[in-house]
C-alpha positions in Angstrom: 4.4 -53.2 -17.2 2.1 -50.2 -18.6 4.4 -47.0 -20.0 2.9 -44.9 -17.1 1.9 -46.1 -13.7 -2.0 -46.1 -13.3 -1.9 -43.6 -10.1 0.3 -41.2 -12.7 -1.9 -41.7 -15.0 -4.4 -40.5 -12.4 -2.8 -37.5 -11.4 -1.9 -36.5 -15.6 1.9 -37.0 -14.7 4.7 -39.2 -16.4 7.4 -41.4 -14.9 9.9 -38.8 -14.3 8.0 -36.4 -12.1 8.9 -35.5 -8.5 7.3 -35.2 -5.5 6.6 -31.3 -6.0 5.0 -32.0 -9.2 2.6 -34.5 -7.5 1.7 -32.2 -5.0 0.9 -29.4 -7.6 -1.5 -32.1 -9.7 -2.8 -33.3 -6.6 -4.5 -29.6 -6.2 -5.3 -29.0 -9.7 -7.3 -32.4 -9.7 -8.5 -31.8 -6.3 -10.3 -28.4 -7.5 -12.4 -30.3 -9.9 -13.6 -32.5 -7.5 -16.9 -31.9 -5.0 -15.3 -33.4 -2.2 -18.6 -33.7 -0.4 -20.9 -34.8 -3.3 -18.1 -37.5 -4.7 -16.7 -39.0 -2.0 -15.4 -42.3 -4.1 -13.4 -39.7 -6.6 -12.2 -37.6 -3.8 -10.9 -41.0 -2.4 -9.6 -42.3 -5.3 -8.0 -39.3 -6.1 -6.4 -39.2 -2.8 -5.2 -42.7 -2.9 -3.3 -42.0 -6.0 -1.6 -39.0 -4.5 -0.5 -40.8 -1.5 1.1 -44.1 -3.7 2.5 -41.4 -5.8 4.4 -39.5 -3.1 5.4 -43.0 -1.7 6.8 -44.3 -5.0 8.8 -41.2 -5.8 10.3 -41.1 -2.4 10.9 -44.9 -2.9 12.5 -44.3 -6.3 14.9 -41.6 -5.2 16.0 -43.4 -1.8 17.3 -46.5 -4.5 18.7 -44.2 -6.7 20.7 -42.6 -4.0 21.9 -46.0 -2.5 22.8 -47.7 -5.3 25.3 -46.1 -7.5 25.4 -48.6 -10.1 22.3 -49.9 -12.4 20.6 -53.0 -10.9 17.4 -54.2 -10.7 14.9 -53.9 -7.4 11.7 -55.5 -6.6 9.0 -53.6 -6.6 7.7 -51.8 -3.1 5.0 -53.3 -1.2 2.8 -50.2 -1.8 2.7 -50.9 -5.3 1.1 -54.3 -5.1 -2.1 -52.7 -5.0 -1.5 -50.0 -7.6 -0.1 -52.2 -10.7 0.4 -55.6 -12.1 2.7 -57.5 -9.8 5.7 -56.9 -12.0 9.2 -55.9 -10.9 10.0 -52.4 -11.9 13.3 -52.4 -13.8 15.2 -49.9 -13.0 18.4 -51.0 -15.2 19.7 -54.7 -16.4 22.2 -55.6 -13.6 22.4 -58.4 -11.0 20.5 -57.6 -7.4 22.7 -57.7 -4.4 22.5 -60.9 -2.2 20.6 -59.1 0.6 18.6 -56.1 -0.1 16.3 -54.4 2.7 13.0 -52.9 1.8 12.3 -49.5 1.3 10.6 -47.6 4.2 7.4 -46.2 3.0 7.2 -42.6 3.2 5.6 -41.4 6.5 3.1 -38.4 5.7 2.4 -35.3 7.4 -0.1 -35.7 10.2 -3.1 -33.7 9.2 -3.3 -32.5 12.9 0.3 -31.3 12.6 -0.3 -29.6 9.3 -3.2 -27.8 10.3 -1.4 -26.3 13.3 1.2 -25.3 11.3 -0.8 -23.3 8.7 -3.0 -21.9 11.4 0.2 -20.6 13.7 1.2 -18.4 10.9 -2.1 -17.7 9.7 -2.5 -16.3 13.8 1.0 -14.2 13.6 -0.3 -12.3 10.4 -3.5 -11.1 11.7 -2.1 -10.5 15.1 0.4 -8.4 13.2 -2.7 -6.6 11.2 -4.5 -6.0 14.6 -1.4 -4.0 16.1 -1.3 -2.0 13.0 -5.1 -1.2 13.6 -5.9 -2.9 10.5 -9.2 -4.1 11.9 -12.0 -3.1 9.6 -10.7 -4.3 6.2 -12.7 -7.7 6.1 -11.7 -8.5 2.5 -8.1 -8.6 3.7 -8.7 -11.1 6.6 -10.9 -12.8 4.1 -8.2 -13.0 1.5 -5.5 -14.1 4.4 -7.7 -17.3 5.0 -8.4 -18.0 1.8 -4.4 -18.5 1.0 -4.1 -20.2 4.3 -6.7 -22.8 2.7 -4.6 -22.7 -0.6 -1.7 -24.0 1.4 0.0 -27.2 0.0 -0.4 -28.8 3.8 -4.1 -28.4 3.5 -4.8 -30.2 0.4 -5.9 -33.3 2.7 -9.4 -32.4 3.1 -9.3 -33.8 7.1 -6.2 -31.1 7.9 -8.7 -28.3 6.0 -11.4 -29.4 8.7 -8.7 -29.5 11.5 -7.8 -25.6 10.5 -11.2 -24.6 10.4 -11.9 -26.0 13.9 -8.6 -23.9 14.8 -10.1 -20.4 13.7 -13.5 -21.6 15.5 -11.7 -22.3 19.3 -9.9 -19.1 18.3 -13.2 -17.1 17.9 -15.2 -18.8 20.7 -12.4 -18.2 22.9 -12.9 -14.6 23.4 -12.5 -11.3 21.9 -9.3 -10.3 20.9 -8.4 -7.4 18.4 -9.9 -7.7 15.0 -12.1 -10.7 16.0 -15.2 -8.8 14.8 -13.9 -8.9 11.5 -12.5 -12.4 11.6 -16.0 -13.8 12.7 -17.3 -11.9 9.0 -14.6 -13.5 7.1 -14.5 -16.5 8.2 -18.4 -17.0 7.8 -17.9 -16.0 4.2 -14.6 -18.1 3.6 -16.1 -21.3 5.2 -19.8 -20.9 4.2 -21.2 -20.8 8.1 -24.5 -18.9 7.2 -24.8 -21.0 4.3 -24.2 -24.5 5.7 -25.0 -25.1 9.4 -23.8 -28.4 9.3 -20.3 -27.3 9.1 -20.5 -25.8 12.2 -21.7 -29.0 13.8 -18.6 -30.8 13.1 -16.3 -28.2 14.9 -18.2 -29.2 18.5 -18.9 -26.5 21.4 -17.1 -24.0 19.4 -19.2 -24.5 16.3 -22.2 -24.3 18.4 -21.2 -21.2 19.8 -20.4 -19.5 16.2 -23.7 -21.2 15.3 -25.2 -19.1 18.4 -23.6 -16.0 17.3 -24.4 -15.9 13.6 -27.9 -16.3 14.8 -28.1 -13.2 17.0 -26.1 -11.3 14.9 -29.0 -11.5 12.3 -31.4 -10.5 15.0 -28.8 -7.6 15.9 -29.0 -6.6 12.2 -33.2 -6.3 11.9 -33.2 -3.5 14.7 -34.5 -0.3 13.6 -32.4 1.7 11.9 -32.2 4.3 14.7 -31.3 1.9 17.3 -28.8 0.6 15.3 -26.6 3.5 14.9 -27.1 3.5 19.3 -26.0 0.5 19.5 -23.0 0.7 17.1 -21.9 3.8 18.6 -22.0 2.0 22.0 -20.1 -1.0 20.7 -17.7 1.3 19.1 -17.0 3.2 22.4 -16.1 -0.2 24.1 -13.6 -1.2 21.9 -11.5 1.9 22.6 -8.6 2.2 24.9 -9.6 5.3 26.5 -11.6 5.2 29.3 -15.4 6.5 29.0 -16.4 9.8 30.9 -19.5 9.7 33.1 -21.4 11.5 30.9 -20.7 8.4 28.4 -21.5 6.1 31.1 -24.8 7.3 32.1 -25.7 7.6 28.2 -24.4 4.3 26.7 -24.7 1.8 29.5 -28.4 0.7 29.2 -27.6 0.3 25.5 -24.7 -2.3 26.5 -26.8 -4.0 29.1 -29.4 -4.6 26.1 -26.8 -5.8 23.7 -25.2 -8.1 26.6 -29.1 -9.7 27.3 -30.0 -10.0 23.8 -26.8 -11.3 22.1 -24.8 -12.6 24.9 -22.6 -15.3 22.3 -22.2 -12.5 19.4 -21.1 -10.2 22.1 -18.4 -12.4 23.5 -16.7 -12.6 20.1 -16.8 -9.0 19.0 -15.9 -7.1 22.2 -14.1 -7.8 25.3 -16.3 -8.7 27.9 -13.5 -7.8 30.8 -14.2 -4.3 29.6 -17.9 -4.3 29.9 -17.4 -5.5 33.2 -15.1 -2.6 33.8 -17.9 -0.3 32.7 -20.4 -2.1 35.1 -18.3 -1.2 38.0 -17.3 2.4 37.1 -21.4 2.6 36.4 -22.1 1.4 39.8 -19.6 3.8 41.3 -20.9 6.6 39.7 -22.1 9.6 42.3 -26.1 10.0 42.1 -27.3 13.0 40.1 -27.5 16.2 41.7 -31.0 17.4 42.7 -32.6 20.2 41.2 -32.2 23.2 42.6 -36.2 24.0 42.4 -37.7 23.3 45.7 -40.4 21.0 47.0 -43.3 22.9 47.7 -46.0 21.4 50.2 -49.0 23.3 50.5 -51.7 22.5 53.3 -55.0 23.9 51.3 -56.6 23.0 55.0 -55.2 25.9 56.8 -55.5 29.7 56.0 -51.9 30.6 55.5 -51.7 27.5 52.6 -54.9 29.5 50.7 -53.1 32.9 51.1 -49.5 31.2 49.9 -51.9 29.7 46.7 -52.9 33.1 45.9 -49.7 35.0 46.2 -48.5 32.3 43.6 -51.4 32.7 41.2 -51.0 36.5 41.4 -47.3 36.2 40.5 -48.0 33.8 37.6 -50.7 36.2 36.4 -48.3 39.5 36.5 -45.3 36.9 34.2 -48.1 36.3 32.1 -48.8 39.9 31.3 -45.4 41.0 30.8 -45.0 38.1 28.2 -47.9 39.2 26.1 -46.7 43.2 26.5 -43.4 42.6 25.3 -42.3 43.0 21.9 -42.7 40.1 19.6 -39.0 38.3 18.8 -37.4 38.8 15.1 -38.4 36.2 12.5 -36.1 33.0 12.6 -33.6 32.8 9.9 -33.3 28.9 9.1 -29.9 29.8 7.4 -28.6 30.4 11.1 -29.3 26.6 12.2 -28.9 24.6 8.6 -26.8 26.6 6.7 -26.9 26.4 3.1 -24.7 23.5 1.4 -22.9 25.3 -0.5 -20.9 27.0 2.0 -19.5 23.6 3.1 -20.6 20.7 1.1 -18.0 19.7 -1.4 -18.2 20.0 -5.1 -19.9 16.3 -6.2 -22.0 15.9 -9.2 -25.4 15.5 -8.4 -27.3 12.0 -8.2 -29.2 11.0 -11.2 -32.8 12.5 -11.0 -34.6 9.0 -12.1 -32.6 7.3 -9.3 -33.1 10.5 -7.1 -37.1 9.9 -7.8 -36.8 6.1 -7.5 -34.8 6.8 -3.7 -37.3 9.6 -2.7 -40.2 6.8 -3.4 -38.9 4.8 -0.6 -39.1 7.1 1.8 -42.3 6.7 3.9 -44.4 9.9 4.8 -44.0 11.1 8.1 -46.2 13.4 9.6 -44.4 16.8 10.5 -44.9 20.1 11.9 -42.0 22.0 11.0 -43.1 25.2 10.3 -43.4 27.4 6.6 -40.3 27.1 4.4 -38.7 24.4 2.5 -37.0 21.5 4.4 -34.2 19.6 3.1 -31.8 16.8 3.7 -28.5 17.3 1.7 -25.9 14.5 1.7 -22.7 13.6 0.3 -22.4 9.7 -0.8 -19.1 7.7 -1.7 -19.5 4.3 -3.0 -17.3 1.3 -3.5 -16.5 -0.3 -6.4 -19.4 -3.0 -6.1 -21.6 0.4 -6.1 -22.5 0.0 -2.4 -22.4 2.7 0.3 -18.7 3.4 1.3 -19.5 6.9 3.3 -22.8 8.8 4.0 -22.2 12.3 5.1 -24.8 14.5 6.1 -24.3 18.1 5.5 -27.5 19.6 5.9 -30.3 18.5 8.1 -34.4 18.5 7.5 -35.1 19.9 10.7 -36.2 16.2 11.6 -34.1 13.5 12.8 -37.0 11.1 11.8 -36.8 12.1 8.2 -33.1 12.2 8.1 -32.9 9.0 9.2 -35.8 7.6 6.7 -33.5 9.5 3.7 -30.3 7.5 5.3 -32.4 4.2 5.2 -33.6 4.7 1.7 -30.1 5.0 0.5 -29.0 1.7 2.3 -31.7 -0.1 0.8 -31.1 1.1 -2.6 -27.6 -0.6 -3.1 -25.7 -1.7 -5.0 -26.4 1.6 -7.4 -26.6 1.4 -11.2 -22.9 1.2 -12.8 -23.6 4.6 -14.3 -23.9 6.3 -11.2 -20.8 8.9 -9.9 -18.7 7.4 -7.3 -19.1 10.4 -5.3 -22.4 12.4 -5.6 -24.7 14.8 -3.8 -28.0 14.1 -3.2 -30.9 16.2 -2.1 -34.4 15.1 -0.4 -37.0 17.5 0.7 -40.1 16.9 2.5 -43.3 17.1 1.1 -45.4 19.6 1.9 -49.1 18.4 3.3 
């Protein structure tokens, strides 16, 4: 017989190995194979792994049952893996009656996937209870950690685990599911390879629809995105919205529910949406204006007299306004205070970068009167040079221009490595 069994050679192991070393070797070799493109290589590796585990279990059982050295016949599962030669453990006569060793029963892929998923679900539930629902990188790390579990080395078990995650998301929103959806999309590459979702049944189809809807949501104008994101944040709060919030945000919620139903079911609680609808329908009607409605009948003499009186009153008011002294000039600092009084002291954005960003700001026809109108912001970047925080400290007096500046900064990311982690940026509305 060869010095090393073929299935051990495939795993790069010697004959004194144990089950733990076999699993580690399988995990190492599995990372070197593209399971989708090289199905034959994966099948060969999988057969070597299964045979090695059965062989190790048989060897350990023989050693525990026979205290003295003996010659035992090879188990049946080795017949197709090596030459039909008995495995010599030691030189000793075999007993008259030897029962064949039972083959090792490998863990069912569905059972293994369910066990790993339960552990993952318990961890993310605890994160959600601790309000850690915005850190996508942490949820992504936990997902990848679960996939690296030895119980998911079987590709079938990994598919079952992915299906558990998909069914959890498709079942409806729970705290943190908006983050889990983003993390799972990156780990399982759902956006890049839609074929993965097709094998997950109705849950996969639901997620596929949600991914398309989220892409459409992100293409909304920047000003609309700000309003709709604010409505989403309010929906996730535990407190009840006020009547003012309901009247102001309910139209945005209905727009989201109409155009993005699948995505909304995964990122907000639909029961809360229904509560909003009920509360909005129960709101009392807005109070009517105190100004009385006048109905003048110009066909009668009294109607003409009343009309002349009203015209005289308007004329007197107009003359009084003309004779009133002019108001003092408006001090812009009263409404748009200087940045030095409240803005933190951060280094300025390098001028060449500021000019590149300013060139991307569209020309907006504005009539703001004389003076210099500037938008001043403080920006914080993350480790990858992307926007982490954007704070407006002084408005230019035009919401449209302020939003255009914010959009230009977002479109410019990621910033070069030499950009300060925190910096100030000032953009001036060009004069016509």
